[in-house]
N, C-alpha and C positions, 0 to 999 in steps of 0.2 A: 690119711692124715691131711689136715688143712695146712696149706702153705702159709708161712709167716709173712710173706709179702704178697702183694695183690697181683692177680692176673685179671686182665680186662677181657670180657667176652662180648660178642656181637658188635654192632656198629654204634652202640650206646655206651655211655660211661657207667657201666654197672660193674660191681665187684664180683670176682670169683670167690665164692664162699663154700663151694662144694668140695668133697674129697676127690682125690685123684681117681679112686676106684669108680666113684659115681660118674665122673665126667668121661672116663674111658668107655663106659658102657652106654653112654647116652646117645640119643639121636640128636642131630644138630638143631633143626628148626631155626628159630629166630636167634639162637645163641651161636650159630656158625657164621664165620670161622672163629677160632680161638685166637685172641690177641695176647701176646706175652711181652710186656714192656721191659726195656732195659732198666736196671735198678740204679738209682743214684749211687755214686761211688762211695759215699760215707756209709750208706746202708749196706752196700755190698761188702765193704770191708768188715763191718760188724757181723754180717751173716757168715762170711768166710772164717772169721775168728771163732764163731760159735761152732761151725762145722768142724774145724780142727780140734777144738776143745772136746767136743762130743766124741771124737775119735782119738782121744788121749795124745794129741799132737804127734801121732805116728805117720799121718798122711802128709806128704809134701805137695801134692797137686792142689790146685785152686779151683774155686767156682768160676763159672763163666759170667758174662755180663747179665745173664738172666737169673742168676742165682742157682744154676744147676751145675752138675759135675762135668758137663761137656767142656771140651777144650777151648780155651781162648787165652790171649796174652794180656788181658786187661789188668790182671792183678800180678803180673810178672814185674818185680822190682828191677829197674834198669833194662827191661825187655828180655831178661834171662829167665829161662825155665828154672824154678826153684829146685826141681828134682835133680838137675844136673850137679848141684852142689851138695846134695844129700850125702851124708857119710855112708860108705858102703859097709853093710853088716857082713863081716867075713865069718859066717857060720854056715857050714854045709847044710843044705835043706833037701833031704831026700823026698821024692814025690810020694804023696799018699792022697787018697780020696778026701781026707779031712781038709786038705788045703783048698780043694774045690768047694767044699762046704763053707769054709771060712770066707772065700771070695763071694759066694752067693749070698751068704748071710749079711755081709757088709753092705751089699746093695739094698737089701730089704731094710736093714737097720737105718740106712740113710735115705729112706724113701722120699723124704721131704726134698732132697737134692737130686735124687736119681730118678724118681717117679716109677721105681720098681717096687711093687707091693707084694708080689708072691714069688717065692723061690721056684715053684714049679713052672713059672712062665719063662725062666731063663734056660736057654739052650746053648750048650757049649759049642763054639765053632772051632777053637784051636787052643792048645796049651803048649807053651814053649818054656824051656829052662833058660835062665840067664846065668852064664858061667862066670866064674871068677876064682881067685885063689884064696885058700886059707893058709897055705904055706907059700909065701910070696918071695922068699929069698933063699939062696943056696941052691944046691944041686937037686933038691926034691920039690921044686915049685910044682904045684898041682893046678888042676882046673876042675872045679866041681860046681854043681848048681847052688847058687846063693839066693836066687829068687825064681819065682814062677809067674809067668805072664798068662793070664786067662782072658781070652777074647770070647764074648758072648754075641750070639746072633742078633740081628736087627729086631726091633720091636715089631710085632704083628698085631693089628687090631682088625677084627672082623675079616680075617684072611688077607688083609692088605698090609704090605710092608711100609714101615715108616723110614723114610730116607735118612741116611747118615746117623743111624741110631745104634750102631754097634757100641758096646761098652767093653773097655779093657781094664782089668784089675791086676795089680801086681801084689804078690805076697812074698814076704821074707820071713826070717826066723821069728820076728816079733808080731807078725800079722800083716794086714793090708797097709801098703805104704803109698799107693797111687790108685786113683779112679779117674779114668778119662772117658768121656762120653756119657750120655744120659738118654732116657726115654722121655716121652712127652705125654701130658694129660690130654689125650686125643678127644676131639668132638667129631663124630661121624655124621655127615648130613643125611646118610641113609638112603640116598638116591643118586642117580647119575643122569643128568639131563643131556649131557654131551658125550657121545661115545668116542671110541678109538679112531674110527674112520674120520670123524669130524676133526680130531686132533691132527691126523695126518694131513688132511687138506689144509688145515690152518697154517702149517709150516711151509708147505710147498710154495716156492716163489719168494720166500723171505731172503733178504740180503744180509749176510753176516760177515763181519770183518775178522781177519786173523793175520798173524805174523807168518810170512812165508819163510822158506829155507834160507833166504839171504837177509832176514831181519827186517823186511819191508812189509808195510800193511797192504793186504790184498782184500778183495771182496769176493764172496761166494754167494751165488744165487742157489738156494736149496732146491734140488730136484728130487724126484721120487726115489731115485737110486741112492741118494745121499742119506736117506732115512733108514734107521734100523727098525725093522718091523717085527712084531707089533709093538706099539707104545705100551709102556708099563703103568699100571695104576699104582699110585703111591700116596701116602700122606707126606707132605713136605713143608718145611719151614721156608717161608718167603720173607726175606728181610726188607722191611719198609721203614727207612729212617731209623727211629729209635724203638721200633716195635717189630717183633717177629709175629708173622701171621701163619697159622697152621692150616693148610688147605688140603683138600683131596684133589689130586691132579692126575692128568696123563703126563707121564715123563717121556718126552720124545728125544731120542739121541740122534745127533747129526754127525755124519762122518766128514772130516776135512776133505777138501777136493782131491780126488784121485788117490786117496789113502784109505786104510782100514782103521785109522785113528779117530776116536771120538773127539770132536772139537767142541761140541756144545751139547748141553741138555736144556731143553725148553719145557717149562712147566705150564700146562694149560688146565684151567679149572674145569672140573667135571660138572660144576654147578652153573657157572656163568658162560663158559666157553672162552673166557678171556685168556690171553697170554699173560701169565703172572710173573714169569722170570725167564730170562735167557742167560744161562750160566756158561761162561767160557771155561772149559775144563782145565786149561793151563793156569787158571787163577785159583784153583782149588788146592788148599793145603791139607796135608794129612795130620790126623791126631798123632801125638807122640806116645 
């Protein structure tokens, strides 16, 4: 399905007019990397309204700044998650495989916003019940499943994981009420000019800042022993001002000094060898 808003690809101002399926299977060439611009707020609001209308206003979650179902606060009125004020449907929902089917089908139905085009691509990671009461007063207050939370594994393209691409779907008595997370219309450059050993050498000797145990800024020079080996090949979103760039990278995890805690993840391009992003893990927020 063609996106209703524009994705820019390559270093030239050309428009993305291909389908998500076509672009996922393509080799990069001159169209790599993929650029996804932030959508103007008026267009995003209109897109979000259409998204909700197409889902019969049963979904409380919003689109993110790129027009996908991935989590962001940009459309939260007053900064509050709209799902926190969603009325609780107090009808017991006994698990059945049909609920999983409903969750999967919702992602394909909303492929324009999720970038999931095939049910068979979805691999279930976890299913959890959300308990609540249907008898909420008196001596017989109960606790039964009111919703089911389905978490799907990260997107994989040509055997490479796409970072931060798990999708969470919530299903209640009336159907899907939340979708957090999305996949991406990946462009694979099809080659690796810079290998994992290069990525390791690139980070050795870097100076990284962190807050120590007493709340003061300290500096750490990365040593060989600080690096978790081997680096992981990933497709990753690199945020660059008002554009998300989707690159194929080596993801190098760095331990904080004299701990086993990951303090940073450094993304190094497999195509250019450049450091594209240094992410402090204490700044990473979880999807709700």
